[in-house]
C-alpha positions as CSV (number, residue, x, y, z in Angstrom):
1,M,-0.4,0.0,-0.1
2,A,1.2,3.4,-0.8
3,T,0.6,6.0,1.4
4,G,-1.4,9.3,0.6
5,Y,-2.7,12.0,2.0
6,T,-4.9,11.0,4.8
7,P,-7.8,13.8,5.1
8,S,-8.1,15.9,8.6
9,P,-11.2,16.2,10.3
10,T,-10.4,19.6,10.9
11,S,-9.3,20.9,7.5
12,P,-9.3,24.4,7.1
13,S,-12.1,24.3,4.7
14,A,-14.5,24.4,7.6
15,A,-14.8,27.9,8.0
16,T,-15.8,29.5,11.4
17,P,-18.4,32.5,12.2
18,G,-16.6,35.6,11.9
19,D,-14.0,34.7,9.4
20,S,-14.0,36.6,5.7
21,R,-15.8,34.2,3.9
22,Y,-18.9,34.9,5.6
23,T,-18.4,38.5,5.5
24,Y,-18.0,38.9,2.0
25,F,-19.8,35.5,1.0
26,P,-23.0,37.5,-1.0
27,L,-20.6,39.6,-3.2
28,A,-18.5,36.5,-4.1
29,L,-21.1,34.0,-4.8
30,G,-22.6,36.7,-7.3
31,V,-19.8,37.3,-8.7
32,M,-19.2,33.8,-9.4
33,S,-22.6,33.2,-10.3
34,T,-22.1,35.0,-13.3
35,I,-18.9,33.6,-14.3
36,F,-20.3,30.1,-14.1
37,F,-23.4,31.4,-16.4
38,M,-20.8,32.4,-18.9
39,W,-18.6,29.4,-19.0
40,G,-21.9,27.5,-19.3
41,F,-23.3,29.5,-22.3
42,L,-19.9,28.9,-24.2
43,T,-19.7,25.5,-23.3
44,C,-23.8,24.5,-24.7
45,L,-23.2,26.8,-27.7
46,N,-20.9,23.6,-28.9
47,D,-24.2,22.0,-29.3
48,I,-25.1,24.0,-32.0
49,L,-21.9,24.3,-33.6
50,I,-21.9,20.5,-34.1
51,P,-24.6,20.2,-36.5
52,H,-23.8,23.5,-38.2
53,L,-20.4,22.4,-38.7
54,K,-21.3,19.0,-39.6
55,A,-23.2,20.6,-42.1
56,V,-20.8,23.3,-43.3
57,F,-18.4,20.9,-43.9
58,E,-20.3,17.7,-44.7
59,L,-18.7,15.7,-42.0
60,N,-19.8,12.5,-40.4
61,Y,-20.5,12.2,-36.5
62,A,-16.9,10.9,-35.3
63,Q,-15.4,13.9,-37.4
64,A,-18.3,16.4,-36.1
65,L,-17.7,15.3,-32.7
66,L,-14.2,16.4,-32.8
67,I,-15.7,19.6,-31.7
68,Q,-15.9,18.6,-28.3
69,F,-13.2,15.7,-28.4
70,T,-10.8,19.6,-28.8
71,F,-13.1,21.3,-25.9
72,F,-12.9,18.7,-23.5
73,G,-9.5,17.5,-24.2
74,A,-8.1,20.6,-23.3
75,Y,-9.6,20.3,-19.6
76,F,-7.4,17.1,-19.8
77,I,-3.8,18.7,-21.1
78,M,-4.1,21.9,-19.7
79,S,-6.0,21.1,-16.1
80,L,-2.6,20.5,-14.4
81,P,-0.8,23.9,-15.9
82,A,-4.2,25.5,-15.3
83,G,-3.6,24.4,-11.1
84,R,-0.1,25.6,-11.3
85,L,-1.4,28.9,-12.7
86,V,-4.1,29.5,-10.1
87,A,-1.6,27.8,-7.4
88,R,0.7,30.8,-8.4
89,L,-2.1,33.7,-8.8
90,G,-4.3,32.8,-6.5
91,Y,-8.2,32.2,-7.1
92,K,-9.2,35.5,-8.0
93,K,-6.6,36.3,-10.7
94,G,-6.6,32.7,-11.5
95,I,-10.0,33.7,-12.3
96,V,-9.1,36.6,-14.3
97,A,-6.5,34.9,-16.3
98,G,-9.1,32.6,-17.2
99,L,-11.6,34.8,-19.0
100,I,-9.0,37.0,-20.6
101,I,-8.0,33.2,-22.5
102,A,-11.5,32.3,-22.9
103,G,-12.2,35.5,-24.6
104,I,-8.9,35.3,-26.9
105,G,-10.1,31.7,-28.0
106,A,-13.6,33.2,-28.8
107,A,-12.3,36.3,-30.6
108,L,-10.3,33.7,-33.3
109,F,-13.9,32.4,-34.4
110,W,-14.0,35.7,-36.5
111,P,-10.4,34.4,-38.8
112,A,-11.4,30.9,-38.4
113,A,-14.9,31.0,-40.0
114,G,-13.9,34.1,-42.4
115,M,-11.1,31.2,-43.3
116,R,-13.6,28.7,-43.1
117,V,-11.1,26.0,-42.2
118,Y,-12.5,23.3,-39.9
119,A,-8.6,22.9,-37.9
120,F,-8.5,26.6,-37.3
121,F,-12.2,26.2,-35.2
122,L,-10.7,23.5,-33.5
123,G,-8.0,25.2,-32.4
124,A,-10.1,28.5,-31.6
125,L,-12.0,25.9,-29.3
126,F,-9.2,24.8,-28.0
127,I,-7.9,28.3,-26.4
128,L,-11.4,29.1,-25.5
129,A,-11.4,26.1,-23.3
130,T,-8.3,26.2,-21.9
131,G,-9.7,29.4,-20.5
132,I,-12.7,27.9,-18.9
133,T,-10.1,25.1,-17.6
134,V,-8.6,27.8,-15.7
135,L,-12.2,28.8,-14.5
136,Q,-13.3,25.5,-13.9
137,V,-10.1,25.0,-11.6
138,A,-10.4,28.3,-9.5
139,A,-13.9,29.0,-9.0
140,N,-15.5,25.3,-8.5
141,A,-12.8,25.2,-5.2
142,Y,-13.2,28.7,-4.3
143,V,-16.9,28.3,-4.1
144,A,-17.1,25.0,-2.4
145,L,-14.6,26.3,0.1
146,L,-16.4,29.8,0.7
147,G,-18.5,28.8,3.7
148,P,-19.1,25.2,5.9
149,E,-17.8,22.3,4.4
150,K,-21.5,20.3,5.2
151,T,-23.0,22.8,2.8
152,S,-20.3,22.9,-0.1
153,S,-22.5,20.8,-2.1
154,S,-25.6,23.2,-1.6
155,R,-23.7,26.2,-2.3
156,L,-21.9,24.6,-5.4
157,T,-25.3,23.4,-6.7
158,L,-26.9,26.6,-6.5
159,A,-23.9,28.5,-8.3
160,Q,-23.8,26.1,-11.0
161,A,-27.3,26.8,-11.4
162,L,-26.6,30.4,-12.9
163,N,-24.2,27.9,-15.2
164,S,-27.1,26.1,-16.3
165,F,-29.1,29.4,-16.5
166,G,-26.1,29.8,-19.5
167,T,-26.6,26.4,-20.9
168,F,-30.2,27.1,-21.1
169,L,-30.5,30.3,-23.1
170,A,-27.5,29.1,-25.2
171,P,-29.7,26.8,-27.6
172,F,-32.3,29.8,-28.3
173,F,-29.2,32.1,-28.8
174,G,-27.3,29.4,-30.9
175,G,-30.5,28.6,-32.9
176,F,-31.6,31.8,-33.6
177,L,-28.0,32.7,-34.7
178,I,-26.6,30.0,-36.3
179,L,-29.3,27.4,-37.1
180,S,-31.7,29.8,-38.7
181,S,-30.4,29.8,-41.8
182,E,-29.9,26.6,-43.9
183,V,-26.8,25.1,-45.2
184,K,-26.2,24.4,-48.7
185,S,-24.7,21.3,-49.7
186,S,-21.8,21.4,-51.7
187,A,-23.2,20.6,-54.8
188,D,-25.8,23.3,-55.0
189,I,-23.0,25.7,-53.9
190,A,-21.3,24.5,-57.1
191,K,-24.6,25.6,-58.6
192,M,-24.0,29.3,-58.0
193,S,-22.3,31.8,-60.0
194,A,-19.1,33.6,-58.3
195,A,-20.6,36.1,-57.1
196,E,-23.3,34.2,-55.4
197,Q,-21.2,32.0,-53.8
198,I,-19.3,35.0,-52.1
199,A,-21.8,36.4,-50.6
200,Y,-23.2,33.0,-49.6
201,R,-19.8,32.5,-48.0
202,A,-19.6,35.6,-45.9
203,H,-23.2,35.2,-45.1
204,E,-22.1,31.5,-43.1
205,A,-19.4,32.9,-42.0
206,G,-21.0,35.9,-40.2
207,T,-23.5,33.2,-38.8
208,V,-20.6,32.3,-36.5
209,Q,-18.3,35.5,-36.0
210,G,-20.5,37.9,-34.7
211,P,-21.8,35.8,-31.7
212,Y,-18.8,34.8,-30.4
213,I,-16.8,38.4,-31.0
214,G,-19.5,39.5,-28.6
215,L,-18.9,36.9,-26.6
216,A,-15.1,37.8,-26.4
217,V,-16.1,41.3,-25.4
218,V,-18.1,40.3,-22.8
219,L,-15.3,37.9,-21.5
220,V,-12.6,40.9,-21.1
221,L,-15.5,43.0,-19.4
222,L,-16.0,40.1,-16.8
223,A,-12.2,39.8,-16.1
224,V,-12.2,44.0,-15.3
225,G,-15.0,43.3,-13.2
226,V,-13.6,40.8,-11.6
227,Y,-10.3,42.0,-10.8
228,L,-12.2,45.3,-9.1
229,F,-14.0,43.1,-6.9
230,N,-12.5,42.8,-2.9
231,L,-12.8,38.8,-2.9
232,P,-11.2,36.6,0.1
233,A,-8.1,34.7,-0.8
234,L,-8.5,31.8,1.1
235,E,-4.6,30.8,1.2
236,E,-5.0,28.4,3.3
237,T,-6.5,25.7,1.2
238,T,-4.0,26.6,-1.5
239,E,-0.7,25.1,-2.1
240,K,1.5,27.9,0.0
241,A,-0.2,26.4,3.0
242,D,0.9,22.7,2.3
243,E,4.0,22.3,4.5
244,D,4.7,18.9,3.7
245,H,4.8,19.6,0.2
246,H,2.4,16.8,-1.1
247,S,2.6,15.7,-4.5
248,L,-0.6,15.5,-7.3
249,M,-0.3,11.0,-6.7
250,D,-0.5,12.1,-2.8
251,A,-4.4,13.3,-3.5
252,L,-5.3,10.6,-6.4
253,K,-4.8,7.9,-4.0
254,T,-6.9,9.5,-1.4
255,P,-9.7,7.3,-2.2
256,H,-12.7,9.5,-2.3
257,V,-10.9,11.3,-5.0
258,F,-9.8,8.7,-7.3
259,F,-13.3,7.6,-7.1
260,G,-14.8,11.0,-7.7
261,V,-12.1,11.5,-10.8
262,L,-13.7,8.6,-12.8
263,A,-17.3,10.1,-11.3
264,I,-16.7,13.5,-13.0
265,F,-15.0,11.3,-16.1
266,F,-18.6,9.5,-16.8
267,Y,-20.8,12.1,-15.6
268,V,-19.3,14.8,-18.1
269,G,-19.1,12.4,-20.6
270,G,-22.8,10.8,-20.5
271,E,-24.1,14.7,-19.8
272,V,-22.5,16.0,-23.3
273,A,-22.6,12.9,-25.6
274,I,-26.6,13.6,-24.6
275,G,-26.6,17.1,-25.5
276,S,-24.2,16.7,-28.2
277,F,-26.2,14.3,-30.5
278,M,-29.8,15.9,-29.1
279,I,-30.4,17.8,-32.4
280,N,-29.7,15.1,-35.0
281,Y,-31.4,12.7,-32.8
282,L,-34.6,15.0,-32.5
283,E,-34.4,15.4,-36.4
284,L,-34.8,11.5,-36.8
285,P,-38.1,10.8,-38.4
286,E,-39.0,8.2,-36.1
287,I,-38.2,10.3,-32.9
288,G,-39.1,14.0,-33.2
289,N,-39.1,14.9,-37.5
290,M,-37.5,18.2,-36.4
291,S,-36.3,21.2,-37.9
292,G,-32.7,22.0,-36.5
293,A,-34.0,25.0,-35.0
294,V,-36.9,23.2,-33.3
295,A,-34.9,20.5,-31.8
296,A,-32.1,23.7,-30.8
297,S,-35.1,24.6,-28.4
298,H,-35.3,21.2,-26.9
299,V,-31.7,21.2,-26.0
300,A,-32.6,24.6,-24.3
301,F,-35.2,22.5,-22.2
302,Y,-32.6,19.9,-21.5
303,W,-30.1,22.9,-20.1
304,G,-32.7,24.5,-18.7
305,G,-34.0,21.6,-16.9
306,A,-30.7,21.0,-15.1
307,M,-31.2,24.9,-14.0
308,V,-34.6,24.1,-12.6
309,G,-32.8,21.1,-11.0
310,R,-30.4,22.9,-9.4
311,F,-32.3,25.6,-7.4
312,I,-34.0,22.4,-6.2
313,G,-31.5,20.7,-5.8
314,S,-29.5,23.0,-3.7
315,A,-32.2,23.0,-1.2
316,L,-32.7,19.2,-0.9
317,L,-29.0,18.8,-0.4
318,A,-29.2,21.2,2.7
319,R,-31.4,18.7,4.2
320,F,-30.5,15.2,2.7
321,S,-27.2,13.2,2.4
322,P,-25.7,14.5,-1.2
323,R,-24.5,10.9,-1.4
324,L,-27.7,9.3,-1.3
325,L,-29.8,12.2,-3.6
326,L,-26.7,11.7,-6.2
327,A,-27.3,7.9,-6.2
328,V,-31.2,8.1,-6.6
329,F,-30.8,11.1,-9.1
330,A,-28.4,8.4,-11.3
331,V,-30.8,5.5,-11.2
332,I,-33.2,7.5,-12.4
333,N,-31.6,8.8,-15.4
334,G,-30.6,5.3,-15.9
335,V,-34.5,4.4,-16.5
336,L,-34.7,7.8,-18.7
337,V,-32.1,6.6,-20.9
338,V,-33.7,2.9,-21.3
339,T,-37.0,4.7,-21.8
340,T,-35.7,6.7,-24.6
341,M,-33.4,4.0,-26.3
342,S,-36.6,1.5,-26.1
343,T,-39.2,3.6,-27.7
344,T,-40.3,6.4,-30.4
345,G,-41.7,9.5,-30.7
346,T,-43.1,11.9,-28.0
347,V,-42.0,9.2,-25.3
348,A,-38.3,9.2,-26.5
349,V,-38.4,12.7,-27.0
350,Y,-39.7,13.6,-23.9
351,S,-37.8,11.3,-21.8
352,I,-34.4,12.4,-23.0
353,V,-35.4,15.9,-22.4
354,A,-35.9,14.9,-18.9
355,I,-32.7,13.6,-18.3
356,G,-31.2,17.3,-17.6
357,L,-33.8,17.6,-14.9
358,F,-32.0,14.8,-12.9
359,N,-28.1,15.6,-14.3
360,S,-28.5,18.8,-11.8
361,I,-27.1,18.2,-8.7
362,M,-24.2,15.4,-10.0
363,F,-21.3,17.6,-11.0
364,P,-21.3,20.1,-8.2
365,T,-22.1,17.2,-5.6
366,I,-19.1,14.9,-7.1
367,F,-16.9,18.0,-7.1
368,S,-17.8,19.0,-3.5
369,L,-17.6,15.1,-1.8
370,G,-14.1,14.5,-4.2
371,I,-12.2,17.5,-2.5
372,E,-14.0,16.8,1.3
373,R,-12.0,17.4,3.9
374,M,-8.5,17.9,1.6
375,G,-7.0,21.0,3.4
376,P,-4.0,22.3,1.5
377,L,-4.3,19.6,-1.1
378,T,-7.8,20.8,-2.2
379,G,-5.7,22.5,-4.9
380,K,-4.5,19.3,-6.2
381,A,-7.8,17.5,-6.1
382,S,-9.3,20.4,-7.9
383,S,-7.1,20.0,-10.9
384,L,-7.4,15.8,-10.7
385,L,-11.4,16.4,-11.1
386,I,-10.9,19.2,-13.5
387,M,-8.8,16.9,-15.9
388,A,-11.3,14.4,-15.3
389,I,-13.7,16.7,-17.7
390,V,-11.8,14.8,-20.3
391,G,-14.7,12.5,-20.2
392,G,-16.7,15.2,-22.4
393,A,-14.3,14.5,-25.2
394,L,-13.8,10.8,-25.0
395,I,-17.3,9.4,-24.6
396,P,-19.3,11.8,-27.2
397,W,-16.8,10.6,-29.6
398,I,-17.0,6.7,-28.9
399,Q,-20.6,7.0,-28.8
400,G,-20.0,8.9,-32.5
401,V,-18.4,5.8,-33.9
402,I,-21.0,3.7,-32.4
403,A,-23.6,5.6,-33.6
404,D,-22.1,5.6,-37.2
405,Q,-22.0,1.6,-37.1
406,I,-25.1,1.1,-35.2
407,G,-27.5,3.9,-35.7
408,L,-28.0,7.1,-32.7
409,Q,-30.9,5.8,-30.9
410,H,-29.0,2.1,-30.1
411,A,-25.7,4.3,-29.1
412,F,-27.1,5.8,-26.3
413,F,-26.5,2.5,-24.0
414,I,-23.1,4.6,-23.6
415,P,-24.6,7.4,-21.2
416,L,-26.4,4.4,-19.1
417,I,-22.9,2.7,-18.6
418,C,-22.0,6.2,-17.0
419,Y,-24.8,7.0,-14.8
420,A,-24.7,2.9,-13.8
421,Y,-21.0,4.4,-12.3
422,I,-22.4,7.1,-10.5
423,V,-24.8,5.1,-8.7
424,F,-21.6,3.2,-7.2
425,Y,-19.8,6.8,-6.6
426,G,-22.8,7.8,-4.9
427,L,-23.6,4.9,-2.6
428,S,-20.0,3.8,-1.7
429,G,-17.1,5.7,-3.9
430,S,-17.4,9.1,-2.4
431,K,-17.1,7.7,1.4
432,V,-14.1,9.6,3.2
433,R,-11.8,6.7,3.9
434,N,-8.7,7.0,6.0
435,V,-7.1,4.0,4.1
436,P,-5.3,5.2,1.0
437,V,-5.7,3.7,-2.4
438,A,-3.1,1.0,-3.2
439,A,-0.6,2.3,-5.7
440,R,-1.7,1.8,-9.3
């Protein structure tokens, strides 16, 4: 057995009345909720980009899902550098840096759309996702630590509700601005005159350029706003307070962190896979037989369900066991996935949309349980958990490959496996143990 960090029952994250995090809590939570809204909005716009760029570049499912692979792959590649950046700058300046990096990525959509190069889009997405990775590492841990430990799941769920509000609005926004006009095939474009082709290409590029330039401006303004706010540093939970200089592996060898990393991987993978394929799924004649714009509104309700569920879940988590609620919600989602796989028409449509409601508490609850009682190792545990968001890159891509072989509806068995693991994590894997995970 390798020796890892044993969580202390008197972790510094257990705030006492009168400390600064109580004084600044309403202001800090308001600022953080705005940040959560923006990265939810940006992340969910990928669900609009996928069908749009799939049509523009005439891609198959596996190729189109490179959008999510690139975006969420950035979490895996950049999570550790992001953790080091946040450790060096602190939570507040780390959040500012994340917003600026994300703004640069959003601005690069202008030349990517103008040049009409798919690889350029993927590069811009990677930079955008790098900024959001920094935000995830800093802001999730910051909100979880900004108050009593026993209500951290409830507090983070409340902040994440604003993240879900962003994901709720994004499909309406993207559907109206990006999917509102029909994308022509290469054969149709070839029939146009040279002047008509130039005009069409300019219009096609503009549907993406305008929204993302606007978002870049908003991100930079948010960075300025956060920099001007006076927020508590919470340095006792950063690497500066780690006098024993524990390694990243010490955090990973702690059982509830290790199982939490896998839980984030499977949860984000399942959630993103469902959202990524929903428009194409609802367009199927036997499922919803909808246009892209109408299907986008259903994606909004999928994410909107998560928003409603997080407001409700925040209250439930303050009264009931987070572990039990997590397991119950995962079981319900497993039932809903089986339902949409085995039915057609209205039942298949509403069962897949309803999954969003029960996704609601999963990410904030898994994250809070994963960093529970980790003290000065909180930053390292946070980086590992954020790295696991790479599930959003791998699992949708795997489902895309399978969908190309057996059909989209049957490929939803992949998210079903994800929810089965989350049931395990809620019932067993999340328990704080004093015995570290064996060396692997």
